[in-house]
C-alpha positions as CSV (number, residue, x, y, z in Angstrom):
1,M,45.3,99.4,150.4
2,Q,49.0,100.0,150.3
3,F,48.4,103.6,149.2
4,V,46.1,104.2,152.2
5,M,48.6,102.7,154.6
6,F,51.4,104.8,153.0
7,N,49.3,108.0,153.5
8,L,48.5,107.1,157.0
9,L,52.2,106.5,157.8
10,L,53.1,109.8,156.0
11,F,50.6,111.7,158.2
12,C,51.5,110.0,161.5
13,L,55.3,110.0,161.2
14,P,55.7,113.7,161.8
15,L,53.4,113.7,164.8
16,L,55.3,110.8,166.3
17,S,58.6,112.5,165.6
18,I,57.5,115.6,167.5
19,S,56.2,113.5,170.4
20,Y,59.5,111.6,170.5
21,L,61.7,114.7,170.5
22,T,59.5,116.3,173.1
23,L,59.8,113.3,175.4
24,C,63.6,113.0,174.8
25,Y,64.3,116.6,175.7
26,A,61.6,117.1,178.3
27,E,62.7,117.8,181.9
28,S,62.4,114.7,184.1
29,D,61.1,116.7,187.1
30,A,58.2,118.2,185.2
31,K,54.9,118.1,187.1
32,P,52.1,116.2,185.5
33,R,49.2,118.4,184.3
34,T,45.6,117.5,185.0
35,R,42.9,118.6,182.5
36,T,39.2,118.2,182.3
37,P,38.2,116.6,179.0
38,K,36.1,118.8,176.7
39,L,33.8,117.7,174.0
40,L,34.5,119.3,170.6
41,N,31.7,120.9,168.7
42,S,31.8,121.4,164.9
43,S,33.3,124.9,165.1
44,D,36.1,123.6,167.4
45,I,36.9,120.9,164.8
46,L,37.1,123.4,162.0
47,R,39.6,125.4,163.9
48,I,42.0,122.6,164.6
49,K,45.5,123.2,163.3
50,S,47.7,120.4,162.1
51,L,51.0,119.8,160.5
52,A,50.9,120.7,156.8
53,F,50.5,117.7,154.6
54,D,54.1,117.8,153.1
55,T,55.9,119.3,156.1
56,V,59.4,118.2,157.0
57,L,60.5,118.7,160.6
58,K,63.7,120.7,160.6
59,L,65.9,120.3,163.7
60,S,68.3,123.2,164.3
61,P,72.0,122.4,164.1
62,D,72.3,122.8,167.9
63,R,69.4,120.4,168.3
64,E,67.5,122.9,170.5
65,Y,64.8,124.1,168.1
66,L,62.4,122.6,165.7
67,A,61.0,124.4,162.6
68,Y,57.9,123.1,160.9
69,T,54.9,124.1,158.8
70,V,51.3,124.1,160.2
71,A,48.1,124.1,158.3
72,N,45.7,126.6,159.8
73,P,42.1,126.6,158.5
74,E,41.4,130.1,160.0
75,R,44.1,131.9,158.0
76,K,43.1,134.5,155.5
77,S,43.5,133.2,152.0
78,I,42.3,133.8,148.5
79,S,39.3,131.8,147.4
80,L,40.1,128.8,145.3
81,P,38.1,127.6,142.4
82,R,36.7,124.1,142.8
83,T,36.7,122.8,139.3
84,A,37.8,119.5,137.9
85,G,41.3,119.7,136.4
86,A,42.0,123.0,138.1
87,S,45.7,124.0,138.4
88,S,47.7,122.9,141.4
89,F,49.0,126.4,141.7
90,L,47.6,129.6,143.3
91,P,47.4,132.8,141.3
92,T,50.6,133.8,143.2
93,G,52.5,130.9,141.7
94,A,52.6,128.9,145.0
95,L,51.3,125.4,145.3
96,K,47.7,125.2,146.5
97,N,48.5,123.0,149.5
98,H,50.5,125.9,151.0
99,Y,47.6,128.4,150.8
100,N,46.8,128.3,154.6
101,S,50.2,127.4,156.1
102,E,52.3,129.0,158.8
103,I,55.9,128.5,159.8
104,W,56.5,127.7,163.5
105,V,59.6,127.3,165.6
106,T,59.5,125.4,168.9
107,H,62.2,125.3,171.6
108,I,62.4,121.6,172.4
109,S,63.2,121.7,176.1
110,T,61.0,124.6,177.1
111,R,58.2,123.8,174.5
112,E,57.9,127.5,173.8
113,S,56.6,128.0,170.3
114,H,56.9,131.1,168.1
115,I,55.0,131.7,164.8
116,L,57.2,133.3,162.2
117,T,54.6,134.3,159.6
118,S,51.9,136.9,159.2
119,D,48.3,136.1,159.0
120,V,48.0,136.4,155.2
121,G,49.3,134.1,152.5
122,G,51.0,130.7,152.3
123,N,54.4,129.9,153.9
124,W,56.5,126.8,153.3
125,A,59.9,125.0,153.3
126,P,61.6,126.3,156.5
127,Q,65.3,125.6,156.5
128,W,67.9,126.4,159.2
129,S,71.2,128.2,158.5
130,P,74.3,126.1,159.3
131,D,74.9,128.2,162.5
132,G,71.3,127.9,163.7
133,R,70.7,131.6,163.9
134,Y,68.4,132.0,160.8
135,V,65.4,130.2,159.3
136,A,64.8,130.8,155.6
137,F,61.4,130.0,154.2
138,Y,59.1,130.9,151.2
139,S,56.1,133.1,151.6
140,D,53.6,134.6,149.1
141,R,52.2,137.1,151.7
142,T,53.1,140.0,149.3
143,G,51.3,138.4,146.3
144,T,54.3,136.6,144.8
145,P,56.4,133.8,146.4
146,Q,59.6,135.2,147.9
147,L,62.4,134.0,150.2
148,W,62.1,135.4,153.7
149,V,64.7,135.0,156.5
150,W,64.0,135.1,160.2
151,D,66.8,136.0,162.7
152,R,66.3,133.9,165.8
153,I,68.5,136.2,168.0
154,E,66.9,139.5,166.9
155,N,63.4,138.1,166.2
156,K,63.2,140.0,163.0
157,Q,62.4,139.1,159.4
158,R,63.6,140.4,156.1
């Protein structure tokens, strides 16, 4: 029972953190939005993106941006064997739980989000530079895990 509660807390805590930060930094004169509820069908459910299981929310040093990892079931990935006792690693050397992940950055006050990663491979562990200009992260998009750096000002990666 404690294990289940711990996993539930581990899943909900990042979502609550994003909600809290959004509320703290949201403009007070924002107009409420009205939406018509929509029932989800099975294909909608399979396309739902969520925070990656082991994501850590990374607040930029200026506290204006948030970097995080999102699990996207629609990403292109290699097929994984479903055998008992299979390795925890992909053939690229990355952990299996990163095989369909993306790195996103969100401006907290405007809520504008930007995806940093391409549509192939796994991406994980975003980290801000001390000056807040760069986000470093790992990606196996080329076939082997490598360190990538995104320049926030120039919107370029290397």
